[in-house]
Backbone bond lengths (Angstrom), bond angles and torsions (degrees), N, CA, C in turn:
res aa  C-N    CA-C-N  psi(-1)  N-CA   C-N-CA  omega(-1)  CA-C   N-CA-C  phi
1 M - - - 1.441 - - 1.528 108.39 -
2 I 1.308 116.55 132.09 1.455 122.24 175.84 1.528 107.61 -108.21
3 I 1.310 115.81 130.78 1.462 121.02 -176.60 1.530 108.61 -99.67
4 V 1.342 116.42 125.63 1.462 121.79 -178.27 1.528 109.62 -136.97
5 G 1.321 114.67 176.58 1.464 121.50 174.34 1.514 113.55 61.03
6 E 1.330 115.09 -141.45 1.462 121.23 -177.61 1.524 112.29 -62.26
7 N 1.346 116.96 -30.71 1.469 120.24 177.58 1.528 110.85 -65.07
8 L 1.327 116.52 -41.91 1.463 120.37 177.44 1.530 110.39 -66.23
9 K 1.312 116.22 -43.85 1.462 120.48 179.34 1.533 110.54 -59.40
10 A 1.319 117.04 -43.18 1.467 121.62 178.78 1.530 110.95 -65.21
11 L 1.327 117.06 -40.05 1.462 121.09 178.79 1.528 111.15 -63.20
12 I 1.328 116.31 -43.15 1.468 121.71 178.54 1.523 110.14 -58.98
13 E 1.327 116.35 -45.58 1.470 120.95 -179.49 1.527 112.00 -70.91
14 Q 1.318 116.92 -42.82 1.462 121.63 -177.38 1.529 111.92 -62.79
15 H 1.334 116.98 -41.08 1.462 121.25 -175.54 1.523 112.95 -104.31
16 N 1.332 117.77 4.19 1.462 121.92 178.89 1.533 110.94 52.07
17 I 1.326 116.80 48.43 1.458 122.77 -177.70 1.518 111.18 -61.72
18 T 1.315 117.59 -36.37 1.456 122.49 174.95 1.518 108.47 -145.12
19 S 1.322 115.70 150.25 1.462 119.02 177.79 1.528 111.63 -84.15
20 D 1.332 117.42 -14.44 1.464 122.07 -178.96 1.526 109.86 -98.82
21 K 1.306 116.73 97.69 1.474 121.73 -176.99 1.526 112.49 -68.61
22 K 1.338 118.22 -14.61 1.460 121.51 179.13 1.531 112.44 -72.26
23 L 1.330 118.13 -10.76 1.463 121.45 179.27 1.530 112.20 -72.45
24 F 1.323 117.11 -22.96 1.465 122.48 -178.37 1.522 110.45 -68.82
25 D 1.354 116.26 131.67 1.471 119.40 178.48 1.531 113.24 -139.61
26 E 1.315 117.58 47.22 1.471 126.07 176.56 1.524 114.69 78.48
27 T 1.313 119.05 -44.29 1.463 120.26 -178.63 1.518 113.69 -119.60
28 S 1.344 117.04 -3.77 1.459 119.04 -174.12 1.524 111.11 -166.60
29 L 1.319 114.21 -178.97 1.458 122.30 167.05 1.526 105.73 -107.54
30 S 1.305 118.39 126.77 1.462 121.81 179.11 1.523 108.78 -91.98
31 L 1.324 115.80 105.57 1.457 121.60 -179.32 1.521 109.95 -89.78
32 S 1.318 116.42 154.36 1.459 120.81 177.35 1.523 109.90 -117.21
33 M 1.319 115.44 157.64 1.459 122.11 -176.51 1.517 111.06 -81.37
34 D 1.316 116.11 134.59 1.455 122.63 174.51 1.530 108.94 -72.40
35 R 1.311 117.18 166.79 1.467 120.68 -178.74 1.526 113.76 -82.54
36 E 1.331 118.14 -16.13 1.468 119.96 -179.86 1.518 109.85 -80.47
37 I 1.339 115.28 129.11 1.462 122.34 -178.36 1.525 108.23 -124.95
38 I 1.327 115.34 136.87 1.460 120.78 177.32 1.522 108.33 -112.54
39 L 1.330 114.81 127.00 1.464 122.28 179.42 1.519 108.61 -116.47
40 Y 1.311 117.16 146.91 1.459 121.83 170.70 1.518 106.63 -102.41
41 D 1.327 116.85 121.35 1.454 122.47 179.95 1.525 108.10 -130.70
42 P 1.340 116.14 92.07 1.458 119.38 -174.66 1.528 114.91 -73.67
43 S 1.329 118.94 1.36 1.474 123.11 176.47 1.524 112.85 49.41
44 G 1.304 116.82 60.12 1.456 122.17 176.98 1.518 113.07 95.64
45 E 1.317 117.13 -44.16 1.458 120.80 178.14 1.526 107.64 -80.92
46 C 1.320 118.10 128.49 1.455 118.49 -173.96 1.520 113.35 -134.87
47 E 1.315 117.06 34.36 1.459 119.46 176.78 1.518 109.33 -135.59
48 I 1.317 114.29 138.16 1.459 120.42 175.58 1.520 107.20 -140.14
49 T 1.288 116.63 146.49 1.459 121.39 177.71 1.512 108.75 -89.05
50 Y 1.341 116.22 129.17 1.455 120.60 178.65 1.530 109.53 -54.46
51 G 1.326 115.76 134.02 1.456 121.65 -179.01 1.522 112.44 100.48
52 N 1.337 117.35 -21.30 1.459 120.54 176.18 1.525 109.74 -84.83
53 A 1.299 116.14 150.37 1.469 120.80 177.82 1.524 110.26 -67.98
54 I 1.313 115.51 145.69 1.462 120.51 174.21 1.525 106.84 -75.72
55 P 1.333 118.29 125.46 1.464 120.37 -178.44 1.527 111.75 -57.34
56 D 1.315 116.78 138.04 1.468 122.33 -178.55 1.518 112.34 -55.05
57 D 1.340 117.45 -36.72 1.468 119.17 -177.05 1.536 112.39 -74.33
58 W 1.336 118.44 -6.17 1.464 121.96 174.26 1.526 111.11 -87.80
59 V 1.315 117.92 -17.21 1.465 122.64 -173.31 1.527 109.66 -96.68
60 K 1.320 115.72 123.03 1.464 121.55 177.45 1.519 108.83 -122.46
61 T 1.319 115.74 132.20 1.456 121.30 176.40 1.519 108.05 -108.98
62 V 1.337 115.75 127.51 1.466 121.10 178.30 1.520 108.99 -126.65
63 R 1.307 115.52 157.08 1.463 121.30 177.07 1.523 107.99 -105.05
64 M 1.335 116.11 129.02 1.458 120.80 -179.82 1.526 109.91 -65.75
65 P 1.334 117.64 123.33 1.466 119.64 176.58 1.532 111.27 -73.22
66 D 1.321 116.48 169.19 1.469 121.40 -179.18 1.524 112.75 -57.10
67 E 1.326 117.20 -32.78 1.470 120.22 -178.87 1.526 112.56 -80.46
68 G 1.318 117.69 -0.30 1.454 121.76 175.10 1.514 112.85 98.54
69 F 1.310 113.96 -176.21 1.462 122.67 -178.69 1.516 107.73 -127.49
70 V 1.330 117.11 129.58 1.455 120.93 178.63 1.529 108.38 -89.33
71 L 1.330 114.77 117.24 1.454 121.95 177.08 1.527 106.85 -91.15
72 P 1.331 116.67 107.59 1.469 118.95 -176.83 1.528 112.60 -62.32
73 S 1.307 114.94 155.09 1.456 121.86 175.68 1.524 109.98 -53.56
74 K 1.348 115.67 139.70 1.473 123.21 176.67 1.528 113.18 58.80
75 S 1.321 116.77 35.76 1.467 120.00 179.69 1.524 110.27 -127.90
76 C 1.320 115.46 172.99 1.460 119.82 -178.76 1.522 110.38 -147.37
77 I 1.332 115.12 155.48 1.457 122.96 178.10 1.524 108.46 -142.93
78 L 1.303 115.84 167.94 1.457 121.90 170.31 1.516 108.18 -114.55
79 S 1.294 116.30 143.08 1.456 123.05 172.45 1.521 106.11 -150.39
80 C 1.304 116.80 -169.17 1.454 119.28 177.02 1.522 108.69 -149.96
81 S 1.300 114.57 173.12 1.463 119.59 179.07 1.524 109.25 -72.62
82 R 1.306 115.26 149.49 1.461 120.80 173.45 1.529 108.85 -70.04
83 E 1.326 115.63 -31.31 1.458 122.22 -174.86 1.528 111.24 -90.00
84 K 1.313 114.97 148.84 1.459 121.39 173.33 1.532 107.84 -93.39
85 I 1.328 116.05 137.45 1.457 123.06 179.46 1.527 108.91 -117.71
86 V 1.320 116.74 140.85 1.463 122.52 173.48 1.525 106.73 -120.53
87 M 1.334 116.57 105.47 1.459 121.13 -177.92 1.531 108.37 -89.94
88 P 1.324 116.98 118.85 1.471 119.29 -177.88 1.529 111.76 -68.86
89 M 1.319 115.37 155.26 1.464 120.17 174.79 1.531 108.09 -61.65
90 G 1.311 115.79 144.44 1.458 120.22 179.90 1.522 113.48 89.88
91 Y 1.343 117.42 -2.12 1.466 121.89 179.55 1.516 109.22 -129.80
92 F 1.320 115.19 157.07 1.454 123.31 -173.79 1.522 106.84 -141.75
93 G 1.317 118.33 129.27 1.457 121.17 -179.80 1.515 111.79 -103.44
94 L 1.320 116.70 150.00 1.461 122.46 175.64 1.523 109.27 -115.43
95 L 1.311 115.94 135.23 1.452 122.39 179.58 1.519 108.50 -98.21
96 Q 1.342 116.95 127.31 1.455 120.96 179.10 1.518 109.94 -132.17
97 T 1.322 114.87 149.97 1.455 121.54 178.18 1.518 110.06 -78.16
98 K 1.314 117.05 135.77 1.463 121.76 175.51 1.531 108.59 -59.75
99 G 1.313 117.12 138.98 1.464 122.11 -175.06 1.513 114.53 -55.18
100 T 1.326 117.77 -40.69 1.464 120.21 -178.83 1.530 111.23 -64.43
101 L 1.321 117.48 -33.94 1.461 121.24 176.61 1.530 110.38 -76.43
102 A 1.315 116.73 -39.98 1.465 121.25 179.82 1.530 111.24 -61.44
103 R 1.328 117.42 -34.51 1.462 120.36 179.39 1.528 112.73 -69.95
104 L 1.338 116.88 -11.15 1.468 121.48 171.31 1.532 110.38 -92.96
105 F 1.330 116.88 3.29 1.463 124.94 -177.44 1.525 111.92 65.19
106 V 1.330 114.72 38.25 1.459 121.97 172.90 1.522 106.61 -112.91
107 S 1.316 115.99 131.93 1.460 121.93 -179.37 1.523 109.44 -119.28
108 I 1.338 116.52 140.04 1.463 119.09 177.42 1.520 111.91 -94.50
109 T 1.304 117.52 -3.52 1.455 120.66 176.17 1.516 109.02 -137.53
110 S 1.313 115.46 112.96 1.458 119.80 179.72 1.526 110.98 -85.84
111 C 1.308 116.46 -37.14 1.469 119.66 -174.68 1.521 113.00 -144.88
112 D 1.296 117.33 -38.81 1.459 121.69 -168.70 1.523 109.75 -107.92
113 G 1.317 116.90 74.83 1.452 121.44 -172.10 1.507 115.52 -97.86
114 Q 1.317 118.17 31.76 1.460 119.08 179.05 1.520 111.04 -126.46
115 I 1.317 113.90 155.83 1.467 122.11 174.26 1.525 105.19 -116.05
116 E 1.305 116.08 111.03 1.465 122.70 -172.73 1.520 112.13 -70.06
117 A 1.322 115.24 152.34 1.468 121.39 173.08 1.521 109.11 -57.93
118 G 1.330 116.33 133.37 1.456 121.60 179.49 1.519 114.39 88.05
119 F 1.346 118.13 -5.75 1.468 121.23 179.70 1.518 110.21 -66.32
120 S 1.324 116.07 141.99 1.460 122.17 174.38 1.519 108.21 -141.26
121 G 1.318 117.00 122.22 1.461 120.53 178.97 1.509 111.71 147.92
122 K 1.321 114.78 -167.19 1.461 121.09 176.07 1.526 108.49 -81.79
123 V 1.325 116.00 144.84 1.459 121.95 -177.50 1.532 109.22 -88.16
124 T 1.336 116.88 130.65 1.463 121.45 179.64 1.525 110.46 -76.23
125 F 1.333 115.06 135.05 1.460 122.49 174.55 1.531 107.90 -110.29
126 E 1.324 117.19 123.41 1.462 122.95 173.90 1.527 105.62 -99.63
127 I 1.302 117.42 92.16 1.462 122.11 -169.84 1.524 109.91 -91.56
128 T 1.322 115.33 120.88 1.465 122.21 -177.63 1.522 109.64 -123.62
129 N 1.322 116.10 129.95 1.461 122.39 175.09 1.529 107.67 -100.20
130 M 1.320 116.23 102.55 1.461 121.34 -178.25 1.528 112.32 -90.66
131 S 1.327 117.18 -1.83 1.469 120.28 -175.95 1.524 111.06 -86.11
132 N 1.333 114.82 176.33 1.459 120.34 174.40 1.527 110.85 -96.78
133 L 1.341 116.18 15.86 1.467 122.73 179.34 1.526 110.41 -111.53
134 N 1.306 117.27 147.53 1.456 120.60 167.40 1.521 106.85 -80.42
135 I 1.332 117.89 134.44 1.454 122.22 -175.11 1.526 109.25 -118.72
136 R 1.332 116.39 125.22 1.471 120.57 176.59 1.528 108.77 -86.74
137 L 1.322 115.42 121.94 1.468 122.00 174.40 1.518 107.92 -97.99
138 L 1.308 116.60 129.85 1.463 121.02 -178.36 1.518 111.01 -99.07
139 P 1.351 115.96 151.71 1.482 118.37 178.89 1.522 111.28 -65.43
């Protein structure tokens, strides 16, 4: 069952899912991207075995400047929502890419597109540029 409209609005208010009521837009909560971006830069070495930790020196954190961040073609980054979400027990959220961004072949969820029951915090965005274009993401 997907909850939309007045039922979703009531659920948001009843469970205090977000403190910003302006995020509600009839069928969803519209989250925005935070300015902190995490990049993996293996510096020449480009293989890791699944289950092993990503080496600290491969992880770079940058802050998105006012003019935005250019996501190169065929690349990916991690970021998170600016907003904090509190998902009540008994409910499950789905993360989807906004259509205008999806039509540029950019996805905000590569694999892990759910918000688990009981989750509290900022939502992780796995942003992938599958196009042959460089895409500027704005703050």
